[in-house]
N, C-alpha and C positions, 0 to 999 in steps of 0.2 A: 504493500500500499504506499502510495506517495505520501510525503508529510501533508498534514491537514490542519488547517486553522479555521475554527467557526467563530463568526462575528454575529452576535444576536443584536440586531438593531441596525438598519441600514439607512437611518436618517443622517443628518449633517455630522454627528459624531462618528458613526461607522464610516462615513465618506472620508472625513478628515484622517481617519486611522489608515484607510487604504491609501490615501495620498501619501502619507508618511512611509508606509511600506514601500510604495513605488519609489520614493526618493532615496531610501536607505538600502534597498535590495542590492543595487549594483555593487555597493561597498561590502555588504555584510552577507549576501545570500546568493551569489551569482551561480547559475547553472545547477542548482539543486532540485529544481522542480517543487511546485507547491499548489495545493488545492485550497482555495479560500471559499468557504460556504457563508453566504449572507442570508441570515434567517430574519425575515421581517414580512408581515402580511401586506405592507404597503410598498409603494414604489420605491426603489433605491435612490437615494440622494434626498428627496423631500421627506420621506418618512410620513408619519402620521400628522405631525403639527403644520407641516408646509404643503400638505396634499393639494392637488388641484380642485378637488370637490369641497370647496368651501365658499363662503360668500365674497365676491369682489370688493364688498364694502369694507372688509377688514384689512388694515394697514399693517406694515411693520411700524416699530416705534423708533426706527433710526433712519437718518438721511441715506439715499442709496449710496453716496459715495463714503459712508462710514460702515459698510458692509463688505467684508471680504472672508473668503475661505482659504487664503493663501498666506504663506509664511513670508516674512521679511527679515531684514538684518537685526530687528529689535527682539526677535524671539530667542530667548536663552536656550539653546538646544545643541546637541551634538550633531545631529543630521544636517544635510545641505538645504540651503534655502532654495525653494521652488516658487518664484513669484507667479502671479497671475492676476487677472483683472478683478476690480471690485464689481459689485452689483451694477453700478451706474455705468462703468466702462464697458461692461459685457453686453447691458441691455441698450446702451446707446441713449440714455435719458438723462435729464438734468440731475446732477449730483445732490441737489438740495431737495428733491422730490421724496416723500415718503411712499415708497412703492407699496403695491398691495402684495398680500402673501402669496396669491398664486404666481406672480412674477418671481418672487424669491424662490418658490418651489421649483420653477423652471431653471433658474440659476443653479439650484443645488442639484438637479438632475444633471444638468451640463457638467458641473464639477465632478460629479460621480463618474460620468462617462469618460471624461478626461482622465481621472485618475486611474480608472481601469486600464484605459488604453496605454497609459505610462508604465504598467507593470511589465517586468521581463517576460518574454514570449513563453518561458516554460511555467509561469505562474497563471492558473485558470481560476476564474471566478464563477461561482454557481449561486443563483438567487433561488431561495426556497421561500415562496409566499405564503408562509404559515407562521404560527405562533410557537415559540419554543416553551415547553412545559417543565422541563427539569434537566438538570445536569447530574450524571453520576459518574462513578470512577474513582479509583484511588488516586493519591498523590503521586504515585510512581508510574502509573500507566495511562492508556489511552482514556479520554474522556468520552462519554456517551451523552449526546444531545438529543433529548426526545421531543419530537415535533408533533403538534396536533395532527390527527388524521393519518399518521404514518406509523405502521407497526414496528419498523426497525429504526434504531437511532442513528444519527450522523456520528461516526467515529472522528475524533479530533485529538491531535497531539496538544493542542492548546485551544482554549476558549476565551473570547473577550466579550464581555456585556457591555453593549453601548446602547442601553435601553431607553435612554431619554427620559421624558416625563411619564409619570405612572398614575394610573387610576388607584384609589385607595378605598378600602372598607370604611364605613362610618365609625367615627369615634363614638364614645358613650353619648355626649351631648347631641351630636347629629342623629344618633340613632333614636333618642327620646323625642327630638323634634319630628323626625320622620313618622314615628308611631303616634304622636299626637295629631300630626296633619291627616294621617289616614283615619284616625278615630273620629275627627270632627269635619271631614269633608274639605280639608285645606289643601293648599299647594306649597310643598317644600322642595326646593331644588338645592341639593347639597353641593359642597365643592366639587367643581368639574372644570373641563375645558370648554369655554363658553361656545365655541364653535360646534361642539359635540352636543350641547344641551338641547333638549326638547323645550322650546319656549312657547309652544302653542297653548299651555294652560294659562298663561298669563294674559288675562282678558283686557279688552280695550276699555279704557275708562276706569278700571279697578285699581285701587291702591296696591302697591307691591313694595314690600320692605326689602331693601337690598344691603347686605353687610358685607362691606369690602369697597375700597375706593382706588384700587390700583388698576392695572391693565385689563384684568378680567372684567371689572366694571365697565371701562370704556367699550370693550367688545359688546357687552350687554346692551349698553346705551345705544350704540349704532344699531344693532339688530332690531331693537325694539322701537326705533324711531324711523330713520332712513330705510331700515329694512322692512318697515311696514307701510312705506309709501309717503313718509314725510319728506319735506325738503327745506333747504336753507335758501333764503334770498338775502344775500349779504350777511349781516349780523342778526337777521330774524329768522326764526323757525316757523315753518308753515305746516301745522299738523295735519295728518291724514284723517284723524278721528279713530284710528285703529291702535293708538299707543296706550299702554297702561300708564298710571301715574306712579312715578318712580320716587321713593324715599330713600336716600342713601346716607350711611353713616359708616363708621369704622373707629378703630382705636384712636387714630390721630384726628379723624374727622374732617380731613381735607384730602383732595386728590394728590397723586404724586406729582413732584414738581415737573414742569414743562421741560421738554428737550430744549437744549440751548440752540438759539437761532443765529448765531453768527460763527464766523471762522476764527481760527487761531491765527495770531500774527506774532511775530518776534520770537524772542528766546523762550524756551520752555524751562520751567522749573527743574533743576538738577535732581531728579529722583531716581532712586530712593535716597534719602538723606538720613533720616532718623529710624526708619524701619525698613532695613534691607537684609540681605543674607546673614551678616554678622549677628544681627539682633535675633533673627529666626534660629539660628544655630545655637545661640546661648539659651534661648528658651527651650529648645529640644533637649539641651543637655541638662537641664534640671532634673535631679534625681526624683524629686517629688512632683514633677509635672508643673503645669502653670495654670492659672486662672484667667479667662479672658478679661474680665473687667478689671482686675487688679494688676496683671502683668502685661497684657497685650494692648489693651484699649489706650492707656496713656501714650504708648508709641504711636498708635494709629492717629490719635489726636494731634499729637505734635507733627507728625508727617504732614497730615492735611493742612494744619495751620501753616507750616512753612511753605507748601505749595501756594496757599492763598496770599500770604503776605510777600512772598517773593515776586509774585505777579503785581501786587498793588504797589510796592516801593519801586520796582523797576520800571514800571509803565505809568503809573499815576503818583509820582513822587509829590505833586502839589497837594495830595490829600493825605500827606504824612507829616510828621513833626520831628523826624530825625533822620540822618542818612542811613541807608540801607546796611552799610558795613557795620555801624554801631548797633543797629537793631539785630542784625543777624548773629553778632557775637553774643549779645545778651540773650537772645532767643535760644541759642544753642546751649548757653550754660543754665537756663532756668527751667522750672518745672511748676506745675500746679498753679497756686496762687500767685507766684512770682511772675508767670507769664501773663496772667490776667492784669496785673498792675502794669506790666511793661506795654501790653497792647493799649490799655487805656490811655497811657501817656503818649504813645507814639502815633495813635490813630484816632483823631479827633472825632470823626462821625461815626456813630454805632452801626451804621448801615454798611460801613467798610470793615467792620470787625466780623470775624467767623465765630459763631456761637452754635456749635453742633448740637447741644442739648435743646437749645430754643428751636433749632430747625427740626429736631425730632418730635417735639412736643409743642406745635405752634398754638395750640388752644388751651394749654394748661392755665388754669386759673382765669380763663376768660368766660364771662357769663353775659348772656343776653336776656333781656326782660321779656321777649316774646318771639314766637316762631318766625314772624314776618321780619322783624329786626335781624334775626341771625341770617335770614336769606340775603338781605342786603349786605351784611357784614362779610359773608363768605364770598359773594360775588366780587366784593372789593378786594378780598384777599387773593382770589384767582386772578383778577385784573392786574394786581401789583406783581404777582409772580410772573405773569406774561410779559409784562413791561421789562422787568428786570432781567429775565432770562433772554431776551431778544436786544438788550442794550449793551454794546460792547464796553461802556464804561464800567461795567461790573464784571469785566473779564477774569477777575479772581475767581468767579464762580466756576468758569471753564477750567481754570488752574486746578481747583479743588476736584472737578471731574477727572482730570488727569492723575491726580493724587490717589483718588479712589481706585482707579484701574491698577496703579502701582501697588497700592496696599493689598488688593485683592490677590495679585500675583504672588505676594509673600505669605499671605494667610493660607492660600492653598497648600503651601509647604508644611504648615503647621498641622492642618486636619483637626477635626473635632472641636471646633470653636463655638459650636452652638448655632441655633437658628436665627438669633437676632441680627447678626451682621448682614446676612443675605438681604433681609427685608429693609434694612437701613439703606443698603447700597442701592437697591431697586428704587426706593423712594426718592433718593437724591439724584441718582444717575441714570435711571432707566424708566423714566416717566413717559407720558404720552406725548405726541407731537403737539406743538402749540395750536394748530387748527382744531384738535379734538378739544382742547380746553375752551377755545372760543366757541365751539359747538355747545359745549356743556353750559357756558353762559347763556346762550340763546335759548337752550331748552329750559333753563331756569326762568328767565324772563317770560317764556311762553307757558309757565306753570306746568310743564310736563314732568320737570325734574326738581325735587326740593331736597334740601340738605337737613340732616338730623343732628349732626354734631359729633363730638369726641366721646371716647369710652361708651360707645352705643352698646346698650344691653336689650336683649330680646327675651320677653317672657311669654310663655305659652299659657294662657288663662283665659277663662270666660268663652272658650270657643273660638278664640282668635290668637293671633300673634300681635304682641304689644311692644313697641320700641320706644326708648326713651334715651335721653343723653344728659349728662351734667352740664352741658353747654347751655341748654335751655332748661333750667329747673322747672319742675311741675308741668311739664309739657310731654305729651306722648302721642303717638301715632298707632291706630289699629288697622290691621289688614288681613286678609285671608290667604295672602300669598308672601312667602319669605324665600329670597334668593341669597344663597351664600357665594358672593362673587369672588372667589380666589380659587387658586389651584389647589388640588389635593396635596396633603403633606407627604413628601417622598420618603415615608419610612418603610423599613423592611417588614416590620411586624404586621402593618396594615395593608400593604401592597396587595391588590388583587392579582398581580402577576405570580402565578404559582411557582415560576422559576426562583423568583427572590425568596419566597417563603420556604421553598424546598432547601435552598442553600442555607438559609438561617437555621433550619432544623437540622442540617447536616453539620453545623459547628461554626458557620461564618460569624464573625463578630459585628456588633453594632455599636454605634455610639450611644450616649445617654438619651439623645434626641432621636434615636431610631435610624440613623443613616448607616449604610454599609461601610464598614472600616476596609480601607485599602492602604497599601504602602505608598507613602507620598512620592516616593522615587520613581516607580514604574507602574503603579496601579494594580499590582498583585493583591488579590482578596486575602485579608488576614483572618485566621481563625481566633478562638477566644483566648488562646495562649499567646497571641501576637505573632504567630508564625505566618509568613506569606506562603500561599499555596503556589507551587511551582508551575502549575498548568492553568490557572484560572485568573483572569484580569476582570477589572470593572472601571469604567469611566462614565461620568454623568451626574446629574443632580441628586441622585438617590445615593450618592457616596459621600464620605467626609472629605473627598478631594474636589468637591463641586466648584465650578468656575463661573464667572459671569455669563457664560453662554458658549455655545459649540462654534460660533464664528465671532468675529470682533471687528472693531475699528482698525483700519491700516496703522502700522508702526506704533502700536502700543503694547507690544510684548506678547499678546495672546496666550494666556496661561493654558487654555485648552489646546493650543497648537504645541505647546512645550510638552504637555502631557502625552499628546498623541505621538509625538516623536519619541518619547522615552519608552512608551509602551511598544511602539512598532519596533525599535531597536532591541528591546528585551526579548520580544517574541522572535524576532529573526535570529538572533543569537542562540536561543534555545533551540529553535528548529534546525539551525546549522550544526549545532553539537549533536542533536538527535539523528540528523542525517548521516553524519560522520561515523557515529557509533554503530548505526545500522549497517554501513558499508565495511566496517572493519571485520 
């Protein structure tokens, strides 16, 4: 039997892995022959999330020029760089466009075809349009990958899981809400991928409570408004009459920050500065481990602050009160309260200071006397956010975005940092396009969308769902429908994917928040004793090596690309040794 590699998941992560196999094979695996089996019920490249069969109204949340599947010199990897076109270059469209997801799916399918074509001639790719159910086999021998509807398993020397986002079983709270809805004839839509949700039960003109204010909500908003025949005339929304009444709230009570609407110019902040490889190595070397809030967050906060103030002092010195060299020296030496005093003395306008805690909790302590007053207040908040995120005078915000990408690249090396960071990153750096927030304002003015506030609570009582928020005390909204507008938690224990559950039962380790533990160096799956499995790898959001995404903005280091390269090289080296041993 020829050497065999099974990749479960043929979306952008599986495609990125094949691209790295093709790039590294001439150096590491020439002339040995290899069968690569791709297992995915969806078309390779696009996978489930970027499939063609979804509404053309759904957009990406990045400019087309900020989307690439190809490596460049900024990726810290051992393998060779193989550059290629960004989405906007490939599609021949304006780089500032927010392309629809169908177009991105076409780009991903083309990238996949190009990656396969770049493989050595003795490497063959086989696509199995089925679900993988489980993986069996000893650490020392061939792995068996069992597929739905196939009596015999695929035999593999190595298996890589590139499953992407996963469905999950309901947790206790969601299970109780679902049971309550069924008992009282209500509608409850649990966390899901909005494009996959059946929204037909949400009736025209009926109130719908929505918990979640991120990108899943934006998709829901689009499908229930334009998707039902509404239209925009300038800044005015013209209803079709088929829309439900949406009442939205969340922990923060505000939408994710708008994507920044201007280009970078001039010198980039020299990152990493305070949170780079030496700091990561020091954290990993601690015998007793580390705590994210106590040991990691102060380094992250200082790094993001450095990115912000480097930009402010070097590009807008007229808004500062001391030379950059003096500030930088004192900033490097300071910590905690000392830095707050330094910033207060050196940056006169509070709007020019970086306050990460205030950004994360914008409505803390804010109270409105009436529901109507809060609608005006939150519209003002969104308008201010749109204005700032499209004004290059506040380009330190873009420097912080670059800092967030740099920080994420380091955090991936740590693993097991808990769920908070990814949500915070998404809220600041991966929010909706500006036009979506302008649509949100138009829907609010039209009365189709209403805001509930921060720390939203939902009670199931008196035969309805009742929502309230501390932002507007003594106010509540009742509805017969509740939508949880967020993705399912990617936990191993509650994944509907039987393959992951079987791996967990077979001894694969998970973090306290339920992610699959992997070796941060090459992605090998760890068991509960911390041993890496020699023949099993995993990449993606359900692992503790999760990255911001499977593709990235050009020349920003691409943590996923670095992981793909490391896994591809580890797999090729293993297969080469197997091939040599078999020939001996």
